[in-house]
C-alpha positions, 0 to 999 in steps of 0.5 A: 500500500502506498504512503498516504499523506493528507488523503493523497498518495506520494505519486499523486502528490508529486504529479500535482506539484509538478503540474503546479510548477509547469503551470506557473513557470515558463522555464523549468530546470532540474538538476540531476545526479543520475542517482535514484532520487533525481532520476525519478524526479526528472522521469516524473517531470517528463510524464507531466511535461508530456501530458501538458505539452511542456519542455524543461532543461536539465543540469548534470555536473560531471565529477569525472569519478562517477560509476559507469552504470551511473553515466550509462543511466545518465545517457538513458535520461538524456533521451527523455522526450520533453528535455529541451536542453541537457547541460552536461557540465564537464569542467575542471572543478575543484573537488574535496578529496577525503582520501588524502590529507596531502591533497585535500582537493583535486581538479576533475577534467583537468587537461594537464592531468588527462593521462590520469582521467578516470574515463574519456571526456563526454563528447556532448559535454560543456567543457573548457573547449566550448564553455559558454560561461564567462564567470567560470574559472578553472579550479573553482568549486561549482558552488562558488559561482552560484553564490557570487554576488552580482556586482554589475548593477 
């Protein structure tokens, strides 16, 4: 028996909330890790968007060291019918390294370290050769850019 909250099961509530989102926002973006939670979220969004004849965009931050099956599943998600743009980010981001006290950070997709890459650069990714983001600086943490104060005004 499904979980029921306020006389609605979780699936019905999710569909209802996604309908609210697609009805109230012209542009809808989802961020996915290709794990089970975000994967289900974007697949449910695809069902609702298709029913409502809407499109949405998806952001995936590729940290280079993901499992092969995770990346395989990511490419399954990329085929969803209602995705307008899938932003597959494979930029040289600084990542915390919890396995070394000597190197507390490492940089994924760093061109100088290409012989050490865990897997090849995804062909359809946004990377240093085609990066459209003026604000991006090699070696920054992605979150550093999200919370930067806009000083242009």
